[in-house]
N, C-alpha and C positions, 0 to 999 in steps of 0.2 A: 344340555346340562348348564345350569346357571352357575357361571364362574364366580359370581358374587358370594355364593355360599361358602362357609368354611370348608376346607378340603375334606374333612371327615364325612360331610353330608353330600358329597358328590359321587357316592357309590352308584354303580350301574350293574345290574344283574348280567348285562352282556359281557362284563369283564370277569365273570366267574371262571377260574382256571380249570375247566373241565378235564383237560388232558394232562394236568400237572399231578405231582405226587400228593399224598394225603396231607403232609404238613402245610403245603402252600394253600390247599383248599381250606383247611381249618383256619389258617391265618385270615383268609378272605372272609370267613364266617364271623370272625371276631370283629371285623369292621362294622357289622350290624349290631353286635352286642354292645359296643361302646356308645351307641346312640340312645341307650336307655336313660331315663331321668335319674337324678340323684340330688340330695339336698345340697344347696349352694353350688350345684354343678361341681361337686367335689370329685366325682368319678372314682369312687373308692374301691377299685378292682385291679387285680393282677391276674393274668392268664398264663397258665403253663401248658404247653402242648405235649401230648404223649402220642402213643400209637392209637389213632382214632379216638383220642380222648382230649378234653380240655378241662383242666382243673381251674376253678375260680377261687382265688384267695383274696380275702379282704386286705386292702392295703393299710398296714398299721400306721402309716404316716398321713392318712387321709380321714381319720376318724374325727368327728366333731365332738370333742370330749365334754364340752360344756352342755350341749344340747342332747347329745346321744352317747352318754358314758358307757352304756352296755353294748353299743354297736348294733342296736336294733334297726335303725334306719339305714345303716350301712349294709346290713344283710338284706333288707328289703330292696335296696338298689341293686345288689348283686343278683337277687332273684329276678328283677326286671331284665338285667343283662342276660341271664340264663334263658329267660323266655325268648328273647330275640334270637339267641343262638339256636334254640330248638326250632323256632319258626323258619329261620333262614335255612337251616339244614334240611327241613322237609321241603321247602320251596325248591331246593336244588336236587330233589329226588332221593334223599336218604332219610330214613327214620332216625329217631334219636331217643335216648333214655338218659336218666340222671339219677344220682344218689347224693343225699345230703350227708356230710361227714362220713365219707366212705371209710370203713375200718382199715382198709389196706393202704390208705393214703396218709400223708403227714397230718398232724393234728390241726394245722392251720388251714387246711383245705376245707372250704365251706361246702362246695358242691363239685361233683365230677360229672361232666357231660360226656356221653359216649355216642359216637356216630355208628349207626347200624345199617341194615340192609335197605334195598330200594323201597320206595313208597310212592303213593300218588299225591302230588303236591297241590292239585287243583282246588280243593275246597277252601283253602286258607289264603288264596292269592290276594284278596282285598286287604286283609290285615297285614300281610307281609309288605305290600306296597305302602301301607300307612306308616311303617317304621321311618321312612324318609320324610314323611309329611308331618309327623307329630312334633309339636312345640309345647313349651310351657307358656301358656298365655296368662300373663300377670296383670292385664288391664281389664277394665269392664267389658262385659260381653254385649252383643247386640240384644235388643229387646225382642227376642224370638224364642218361643218355647221349644223345649226338647220334646219330640214326639213321644207320647205315652207308650206306644207299642215298642219303643226302643228299650224301655226299662226292663222288660222281660228278657230281652236279648243280653243286656249287660249283666243282669242277675245270673243268667245261665253261664256267661263267660267267667264270672267270679267263681261260681260253683265248680266249674270244670278244673280250676286250679286250687281248690280247697279253701276258699274264702267265702264269707257271706257279704252280700251287697245289701246295704240298708239305705234306701233313698229318704231324703227329708221331704215329706209330701204335704206339709201344711205351712202357711206363712208364719203362724205363731211359733212353730217349732224351729223354722229357719231363722227367725229373729232371735230366739233364745240361743240357738247355736252360734249365731254371729256374735252375740254378747259373750259367749264363752271363748270364742276366738280372740276377741278384743281383750278380755281379761288375761288370757295367756300371753298375748303380745306385750301387754303392760308389764307383767311379771318378768318375762324374759328380757325385755328392754331395760328393766331396772337392775339386771344382773351384769356386773362389770365384765365377768368372764365371758358371758354370752356375747356382749357387745364387741369385745376384742376379737372373739372368734368370727363373728359375722363380718366385721370390718376386713378381716384377712381374706375374704372371698369376694369382695366387691371389686369390679374391674372398671376402669375409666373408659376403656374402649373394647372393641371386639377382637383385638389382636392377641389377647392372651389365649392360653390353651385350656384354661379351666376357670372356675368362678363364674359369677353372674355379672354381665355388663350392666352398668347403672341404667342405661336406656331401657332395659327389660323391666326395671322396677319403676319406670316413669320418671326417672331423674333427668334433669338437664345435663348437658356436658360438664358445666361447672360443678353442679351438685355431685355428679359421679366422680369427678376428679378429687373433690374434697371429702367424699364419703368415708374412705378408709381412716381419715383422721377424726371427722366429726362423730362417727359411730363409736369410736373408742372413748371419746371424751364426754359426749352428751347422751342423756337418756332419751332414746328415740321411741320409747314405749307408747306414749300418747299418740304420736304421729302415726306409727305403724298400726296401732289399735284402731284408730279412726279409719284408716285406709282399708284394712282387712275387714272391719265390720261392714263397710259399704260393699266390698267385693262379695262377702258372704251373703249379705241381705239381697243383693240384686242378681245373683247368679241364677240362671234358669233352672239349674239342678245342682244340689249338693248331696253327696252321699258318703257313707263310710264303708270301708272294707274291714272286716273283723275275722278273727280266727278263734278256734276252740281253745288253743293253747297259746303260750307266750314264750316259746323257745325258738332257737335258731331255725329249726325246720318250719315253724309257723311263719316266721318272718320272711323266709325265702318263698314260701307258698303265697304270702300276701303280695310280695314283689311280682311274682309271676301273674297273679290274678290282676293286680293293678295294671300291668302292661297289657294284658289281653283285653281288659275293659277299655283302657284308653285307646288302644289301636282300633278296637271295634267302633268306638265313638268317632275317631278321626276318619275312619273309612266312610262315615256318614256326614262328613263336613264339619264336625265339632272339634273343639280343642279343650284342654283342661289344665288345671294347675292345682297344687296341693295347698291345703290350709291346715297344716299339721301342728301348730303350736299347742292346742289343747292336749294332744297325745304326748307331747314332750314334757308336760308338767304332771307328775303322778297324781296329785289331788284332783286336777281338772280332768285327767283321763278317767278317773272313777266317776266324776260327775257326768262326763260324756256318756258313759255306759247307762247311767240313769236316764239321761235326757233322751237317748235313742231307744230306751226300753230293751236293752240287750244284756245278757249275762256273760257274754264272751268278750274277747279282748279287741277293742278297736285299735287298728294299726295305722290307718291313714284316713284323712279327710280330703275329699276332692271336690272342686267346683268345676262345672262343665257347662259349655254353651257355645254359641257361634261367635267367632272373632269378628271384629269390626273392620279388619283390613288384613293385609298379608302379615304373617308372623315370621320373624327372623329367628333362626335357631341359635342356641348358645354354642360356643366353640367346644372342641374336643381335643384331648391330647393325641399326638400321632401314635399309630400302632406300635412303633418301636419302643414307646415309653410304657406300654402296658403288658408287654411280654416279659416273662422271667423264666430262665432255664431251670 
């Protein structure tokens, strides 16, 4: 085990408390849930343990009000955590089910996970192992193409969780999409509330328990130290737009995940689909990161639908490729901070 990794990423399946009671086993499973991605590494989830159940509650103090006022991306993140829970549960030999907004639960419960009877874990071992390998790669990718036969696998992964996988398959469309990402960056960077919010999640070092270290965004140590101040004061829209345009243009693969509806159950489905797709890609040596600004601006979200020639709701944009070196994970809050009685 690499002791240089943040503690949350040092999980080992050998430590599963097979002979312990249900509560301790469920707590162990949540260790995998919290490794899901979230915007700004905000980790917007709370877990409540019950009798063979885990309720996932969006954390009201971790919503990004300027970028995500409806809590859509927060619900997507909770969906990704739910998928990790289901995957880990099956890996350790028990089936799992879930319900969105279960009627018997409190209104704030987004999803209820239920551990059920024995199952065969073998078919999904590769993507389970990918939970600990997944990173958000925010730098340029290597100049290596994604195998075309992988696209069908990723499309099926999204379909299994109730989302549609739409790859960008032509250079002209990818350039147009990159332009939309840049325009969204410029608009968001011009918004003082968005800048203040973003500044609050930038971390100068890896020692924090949440947020994004500046080094993950290509900042020097000095830039990372100053970023919480400079992001509040200065419009970074042009700089971010130029950077993200380049990342979108040069990515070996860009794709959207969309859903038929645009309600909490659709957002959770997209989160589960995104995590299944990402883990399937990681199992093949790839990494990804999100390019979501166009989905965060209502007008540009509608233009994105036109650009992709879809009539349903785009929920996330993802770039995928081969990293050029080892990827370091972002930190996580300790488990004691995410449980609530």
